[in-house]
LUMDRENDREN-301828 format. One record per residue (C-alpha): residue number from 1; y, z, x. Coordinates in Angstrom, 3 decimals. Layout:
# LUMDRENDREN-301828
{NUM {Y Z X}}
...
***
This chain:
# LUMDRENDREN-301828
{1 {-0.023 0.022 -0.027}}
{2 {3.533 -0.792 1.238}}
{3 {5.926 2.154 1.499}}
{4 {9.561 1.391 0.909}}
{5 {11.890 3.998 2.426}}
{6 {15.611 4.342 2.830}}
{7 {15.935 5.795 6.353}}
{8 {19.530 6.874 5.970}}
{9 {21.989 7.920 3.326}}
{10 {24.864 5.405 2.708}}
{11 {27.489 5.832 5.460}}
{12 {31.034 4.719 4.629}}
{13 {33.417 2.757 7.000}}
{14 {37.019 2.810 6.024}}
{15 {39.854 2.161 8.452}}
{16 {42.793 4.566 8.504}}
{17 {45.922 3.085 7.169}}
{18 {44.293 -0.084 5.922}}
{19 {46.698 -2.110 3.700}}
{20 {43.920 -2.920 1.117}}
{21 {40.344 -2.160 0.366}}
{22 {37.746 -3.104 3.053}}
{23 {35.942 -6.314 2.124}}
{24 {33.201 -8.765 3.180}}
{25 {31.245 -7.020 5.839}}
{26 {29.463 -9.057 8.496}}
{27 {26.807 -7.386 10.769}}
{28 {25.839 -8.699 14.216}}
{29 {23.463 -7.703 17.006}}
{30 {23.219 -8.724 20.679}}
{31 {23.208 -7.547 24.215}}
{32 {21.796 -4.166 23.043}}
{33 {24.724 -3.619 20.650}}
{34 {25.039 -3.498 16.837}}
{35 {28.501 -3.903 15.373}}
{36 {30.335 -4.976 12.138}}
{37 {33.500 -6.877 11.192}}
{38 {35.273 -7.019 7.866}}
{39 {38.791 -7.677 6.383}}
{40 {41.295 -5.556 4.517}}
{41 {44.214 -7.377 3.153}}
{42 {45.721 -9.351 6.026}}
{43 {44.038 -7.135 8.652}}
{44 {40.819 -7.932 10.524}}
{45 {38.598 -4.959 11.755}}
{46 {35.735 -4.247 14.105}}
{47 {33.477 -1.220 14.387}}
{48 {30.670 -0.540 16.840}}
{49 {27.555 1.431 16.335}}
{50 {26.745 4.063 19.051}}
{51 {23.174 4.470 17.871}}
{52 {21.687 1.130 17.076}}
{53 {23.022 0.764 13.471}}
{54 {22.466 4.279 12.186}}
{55 {26.158 5.129 12.206}}
{56 {29.456 3.428 13.170}}
{57 {32.499 4.532 15.070}}
{58 {36.085 4.353 13.828}}
{59 {37.171 0.857 12.995}}
{60 {39.559 -0.998 15.435}}
{61 {42.113 -3.402 14.116}}
{62 {41.489 -6.690 15.701}}
{63 {44.427 -8.615 14.323}}
{64 {47.004 -8.740 11.595}}
{65 {47.628 -12.275 10.220}}
{66 {50.014 -13.674 7.672}}
{67 {47.334 -14.545 5.187}}
{68 {43.579 -13.962 5.596}}
{69 {40.848 -15.847 3.724}}
{70 {38.921 -13.020 2.189}}
{71 {36.545 -12.506 -0.737}}
{72 {33.686 -14.671 -2.265}}
{73 {31.781 -14.768 1.120}}
{74 {35.056 -15.539 3.034}}
{75 {36.253 -13.170 5.830}}
{76 {35.577 -12.740 9.594}}
{77 {32.392 -13.421 11.462}}
{78 {31.112 -11.660 14.656}}
{79 {29.035 -12.813 17.553}}
{80 {27.965 -10.460 20.388}}
{81 {27.527 -12.135 23.815}}
{82 {26.323 -10.706 27.053}}
{83 {29.858 -10.265 28.387}}
{84 {32.076 -10.541 25.342}}
{85 {32.550 -10.041 21.620}}
{86 {33.880 -12.913 19.517}}
{87 {35.326 -12.731 16.022}}
{88 {36.226 -15.797 14.004}}
{89 {38.323 -15.984 10.822}}
{90 {40.268 -18.361 8.655}}
{91 {43.939 -17.483 8.477}}
{92 {47.431 -18.908 8.021}}
{93 {51.074 -17.830 8.114}}
{94 {51.504 -17.572 4.293}}
{95 {49.576 -17.326 1.059}}
{96 {49.226 -20.605 -0.858}}
{97 {50.926 -20.913 -4.204}}
{98 {49.939 -22.819 -7.342}}
{99 {47.329 -22.813 -10.036}}
{100 {44.351 -23.089 -7.694}}
{101 {45.635 -21.099 -4.684}}
{102 {43.298 -18.071 -5.225}}
{103 {45.225 -16.144 -2.593}}
{104 {44.011 -18.369 0.311}}
{105 {46.108 -19.299 3.299}}
{106 {48.502 -22.217 2.634}}
{107 {47.507 -23.948 5.888}}
{108 {44.257 -22.132 6.896}}
{109 {42.896 -22.567 10.439}}
{110 {39.655 -21.230 11.930}}
{111 {40.900 -18.808 14.580}}
{112 {39.025 -16.900 17.338}}
{113 {39.579 -13.482 19.055}}
{114 {37.746 -12.115 22.042}}
{115 {37.064 -8.675 23.476}}
{116 {35.640 -7.915 26.980}}
{117 {35.811 -4.134 26.701}}
{118 {33.301 -3.423 23.970}}
{119 {35.699 -4.034 21.159}}
{120 {38.486 -1.627 22.072}}
{121 {41.121 -4.410 22.594}}
{122 {41.207 -8.034 21.350}}
{123 {42.952 -11.224 22.430}}
{124 {43.328 -14.333 20.351}}
{125 {41.995 -17.302 22.238}}
{126 {42.655 -20.354 20.058}}
{127 {41.728 -22.390 17.064}}
{128 {38.387 -24.138 16.250}}
{129 {39.417 -26.914 13.758}}
{130 {41.316 -29.690 15.553}}
{131 {43.080 -30.989 12.374}}
{132 {45.683 -28.433 11.274}}
{133 {44.898 -26.813 7.950}}
{134 {41.592 -28.478 7.550}}
{135 {39.711 -25.108 7.182}}
{136 {42.078 -23.875 4.438}}
{137 {39.182 -23.426 1.892}}
{138 {38.345 -20.291 3.995}}
{139 {34.516 -20.597 4.185}}
{140 {32.678 -20.689 7.472}}
{141 {29.819 -19.457 9.492}}
{142 {29.353 -18.736 13.252}}
{143 {26.204 -18.068 15.265}}
{144 {25.177 -17.671 18.864}}
{145 {22.134 -19.440 20.586}}
{146 {19.887 -17.756 23.048}}
{147 {21.731 -19.385 25.988}}
{148 {25.083 -17.871 24.765}}
{149 {26.352 -21.246 23.177}}
{150 {28.512 -20.377 20.168}}
{151 {28.496 -22.680 17.054}}
{152 {30.696 -22.711 14.114}}
{153 {30.449 -24.594 10.766}}
{154 {33.014 -24.748 7.937}}
{155 {33.979 -26.439 4.740}}
{156 {36.591 -29.061 5.797}}
{157 {39.373 -30.676 3.923}}
{158 {40.792 -33.130 6.407}}
{159 {40.063 -36.047 4.226}}
{160 {39.110 -36.759 0.558}}
{161 {36.339 -34.564 -0.727}}
{162 {34.858 -31.433 0.953}}
{163 {32.943 -32.083 4.134}}
{164 {30.878 -29.947 6.436}}
{165 {32.212 -29.862 10.000}}
{166 {31.166 -28.048 13.151}}
{167 {32.160 -27.244 16.713}}
{168 {30.641 -25.321 19.675}}
{169 {31.871 -23.252 22.615}}
{170 {29.997 -23.075 25.958}}
{171 {32.424 -20.628 27.503}}
{172 {32.106 -17.568 25.256}}
{173 {34.661 -18.647 22.746}}
{174 {37.544 -19.363 25.102}}
{175 {37.588 -23.017 24.143}}
{176 {35.917 -25.176 21.538}}
{177 {34.579 -28.768 21.442}}
{178 {35.974 -31.645 19.514}}
{179 {35.026 -31.218 15.869}}
{180 {31.974 -33.176 14.676}}
{181 {31.050 -34.111 11.099}}
{182 {27.798 -32.376 10.236}}
{183 {27.340 -33.776 6.747}}
{184 {29.145 -35.914 4.167}}
{185 {27.585 -36.149 0.630}}
{186 {26.965 -39.654 -0.805}}
{187 {28.581 -38.267 -3.969}}
{188 {31.853 -37.831 -2.052}}
{189 {31.888 -34.035 -1.672}}
{190 {29.639 -31.079 -0.994}}
{191 {30.057 -27.979 -3.128}}
{192 {33.666 -27.101 -2.772}}
{193 {33.573 -23.315 -2.370}}
{194 {30.092 -22.157 -1.442}}
{195 {29.784 -20.672 2.002}}
{196 {27.686 -22.322 4.701}}
{197 {25.236 -20.364 6.854}}
{198 {24.080 -20.805 10.465}}
{199 {20.869 -19.367 12.024}}
{200 {19.494 -19.769 15.605}}
{201 {15.799 -19.941 16.288}}
{202 {15.582 -17.579 19.242}}
{203 {12.220 -18.922 20.454}}
{204 {12.826 -22.628 20.139}}
{205 {16.557 -22.497 20.968}}
{206 {17.504 -24.692 18.043}}
{207 {20.228 -24.112 15.393}}
{208 {20.050 -24.617 11.654}}
{209 {22.865 -24.955 9.144}}
{210 {22.660 -24.584 5.408}}
{211 {25.091 -25.507 2.669}}
{212 {25.239 -26.176 -1.075}}
{213 {25.369 -29.838 -1.755}}
{214 {26.481 -32.117 -4.604}}
{215 {23.969 -34.916 -5.292}}
{216 {23.585 -36.670 -8.607}}
{217 {24.945 -33.706 -10.608}}
{218 {22.934 -31.055 -8.781}}
{219 {24.133 -28.194 -6.726}}
{220 {21.202 -27.335 -4.511}}
{221 {20.873 -25.954 -0.988}}
{222 {20.318 -28.293 1.973}}
{223 {19.645 -27.625 5.674}}
{224 {19.797 -29.542 8.945}}
{225 {18.685 -28.887 12.444}}
{226 {20.471 -29.168 15.739}}
{227 {19.163 -29.076 19.265}}
{228 {22.523 -28.634 20.912}}
{229 {24.428 -26.564 18.344}}
{230 {26.827 -29.432 17.632}}
{231 {24.946 -32.625 16.455}}
{232 {22.683 -32.241 13.500}}
{233 {19.755 -34.204 12.168}}
{234 {18.957 -35.365 8.628}}
{235 {19.689 -33.087 5.777}}
{236 {16.735 -31.558 3.938}}
{237 {16.791 -30.178 0.434}}
{238 {15.573 -26.578 0.074}}
{239 {13.353 -25.526 -2.770}}
{240 {11.412 -27.570 -5.321}}
{241 {13.715 -27.033 -8.387}}
{242 {17.244 -28.193 -9.020}}
{243 {20.379 -26.825 -10.578}}
{244 {22.355 -29.303 -12.704}}
{245 {25.832 -27.901 -12.667}}
{246 {29.249 -29.515 -12.982}}
{247 {31.022 -26.625 -11.363}}
{248 {31.069 -24.572 -8.146}}
{249 {29.218 -21.242 -8.308}}
{250 {31.035 -19.881 -5.191}}
{251 {27.757 -18.679 -3.867}}
{252 {25.814 -19.977 -0.802}}
{253 {22.837 -17.977 0.411}}
{254 {20.986 -16.463 3.332}}
{255 {19.210 -18.424 6.104}}
{256 {16.810 -17.240 8.896}}
{257 {14.623 -19.180 11.366}}
{258 {11.731 -18.003 13.439}}
{259 {9.274 -20.039 15.504}}
{260 {10.541 -23.270 13.851}}
{261 {10.006 -21.995 10.325}}
{262 {13.000 -21.966 8.025}}
{263 {13.333 -19.244 5.425}}
{264 {16.175 -19.172 2.952}}
{265 {17.267 -17.184 -0.108}}
{266 {19.827 -18.284 -2.724}}
{267 {20.790 -18.325 -6.293}}
{268 {19.827 -20.998 -8.770}}
{269 {21.491 -20.449 -12.206}}
{270 {21.157 -16.688 -12.741}}
{271 {17.939 -16.291 -10.710}}
{272 {17.454 -15.412 -6.983}}
{273 {14.866 -17.461 -5.102}}
{274 {13.163 -17.085 -1.784}}
{275 {12.072 -20.352 -0.108}}
{276 {9.942 -20.778 2.996}}
{277 {8.986 -24.148 4.595}}
{278 {5.842 -25.544 3.005}}
{279 {5.653 -22.881 0.266}}
{280 {6.683 -22.980 -3.404}}
{281 {9.880 -21.275 -4.365}}
{282 {9.413 -17.646 -5.257}}
{283 {11.690 -15.982 -7.762}}
{284 {12.560 -12.445 -6.590}}
{285 {15.156 -11.297 -9.024}}
{286 {18.210 -12.067 -11.088}}
{287 {21.727 -11.954 -9.752}}
{288 {24.071 -13.572 -7.216}}
{289 {25.568 -13.264 -3.688}}
{290 {22.185 -13.378 -1.765}}
{291 {21.524 -12.009 1.665}}
{292 {18.312 -12.434 3.757}}
{293 {16.738 -10.749 6.799}}
{294 {13.324 -11.403 8.469}}
{295 {10.965 -8.543 9.569}}
{296 {7.417 -8.448 10.980}}
{297 {6.164 -7.639 7.480}}
{298 {8.115 -10.499 5.888}}
{299 {11.591 -11.357 4.503}}
{300 {13.974 -8.815 2.948}}
{301 {16.240 -10.201 0.221}}
{302 {19.234 -8.415 -1.254}}
{303 {21.721 -9.471 -3.939}}
{304 {24.289 -8.224 -6.431}}
{305 {23.135 -7.468 -9.945}}
{306 {24.449 -5.264 -12.731}}
{307 {27.319 -4.022 -10.639}}
{308 {25.142 -2.826 -7.798}}
{309 {23.019 -3.892 -4.888}}
{310 {19.314 -4.730 -5.332}}
{311 {16.749 -5.611 -2.672}}
{312 {13.196 -7.000 -2.631}}
{313 {11.178 -5.879 0.308}}
{314 {7.946 -7.338 1.773}}
{315 {4.945 -6.680 -0.442}}
{316 {6.954 -5.099 -3.274}}
{317 {6.334 -6.363 -6.836}}
{318 {9.905 -5.445 -8.041}}
{319 {13.323 -5.019 -6.606}}
{320 {14.756 -1.568 -5.674}}
{321 {18.407 -0.485 -6.175}}
{322 {20.199 0.161 -2.982}}
{323 {23.584 1.122 -4.372}}
{324 {25.738 1.194 -7.432}}
{325 {28.468 0.242 -7.446}}
{326 {28.296 -2.362 -4.725}}
{327 {28.809 -6.057 -3.922}}
{328 {28.499 -8.725 -1.210}}
{329 {25.624 -7.242 0.764}}
{330 {24.956 -8.416 4.314}}
{331 {21.624 -7.857 6.165}}
{332 {20.636 -7.440 9.793}}
{333 {17.163 -6.964 11.324}}
{334 {17.201 -4.251 13.962}}
{335 {14.900 -4.173 17.070}}
{336 {12.607 -1.553 15.591}}
{337 {11.835 -3.795 12.534}}
{338 {13.986 -1.917 10.132}}
{339 {16.864 -3.632 8.228}}
{340 {20.435 -2.631 8.202}}
{341 {22.457 -3.313 4.989}}
{342 {26.215 -3.335 4.596}}
{343 {28.210 -3.923 1.436}}
{344 {31.525 -3.401 -0.313}}
{345 {32.057 -0.424 -2.569}}
{346 {35.406 0.997 -3.744}}
{347 {37.847 0.820 -0.822}}
{348 {35.195 1.102 1.949}}
{349 {32.188 -0.607 3.422}}
{350 {28.979 1.297 3.177}}
{351 {25.868 0.810 5.319}}
{352 {22.185 1.947 5.003}}
{353 {19.060 1.522 7.021}}
{354 {15.951 0.256 5.104}}
{355 {12.393 0.219 6.207}}
{356 {9.161 -1.373 4.893}}
{357 {5.849 -0.051 6.172}}
***
């Protein structure tokens, strides 16, 4: 029988003097360190864990920008390298106005900050998108390959329709390559406000990207593989079903890759599905805003439902409730095989360690 345990009580992370509630947590692991980034109003924050994810220290303010893309899977992303920490976020000088502005930056660019002292101080190093304002939709992903190459992917508005663009850095985020088109839908646009995901295969050294597409009236998840973190192969549809929808659900999904096998979890209509290469889709619950982590026992899937966070652990027949209230959960597999979860609640970010045995 599988035993599901919560190894820690929920711990709150809340920066002193933040101008707004803490939102959109993103966990990262690397070089023996576990850390988190999130946004609060126009501020970007970072917090390091001194004990492998059990607790977190006081948040450090990375930057204050004019307008930060935040909410609905927007917000900063964190990568931990051997000799540096790198945070990316989409920001601009002012908040856009108009009927469809949604509080996004008027001319949003994908910006980068670096720290070489374990996150105590941060320096802005530049901009990833090479067409000004092209990243203004505010949705992006960042990942690091085993060799330290950083890759970013984002929803791009440099031309008609929404495109998926990417870039890479081979010098720890100091500079970035010329932008490359990853994917353009034959229907003229991919899903306009669903976040992309990136995942590195640590064994094979390859990189995978996932996004929600628009093809013949369906809004399904697709993925593509890259051998160099910049140029991607043919897009592959994920899952066996389809979602006919003439609207954007503002919901991407979770992606993980191990030993060449792609695992993903995402929403179709009001249901949450787990999809693994060569296997039928598996419905694991009902809800939205899905996150995924792989463990030795199998995948852990978490999502928002009924105003709280639910999770399906390996071998379980039903989800368990992690928190209520809560939203926008993020998952990270720790070296001991447990899973660290972080989510929004009230004005703070909460974290909890899960285990499946």
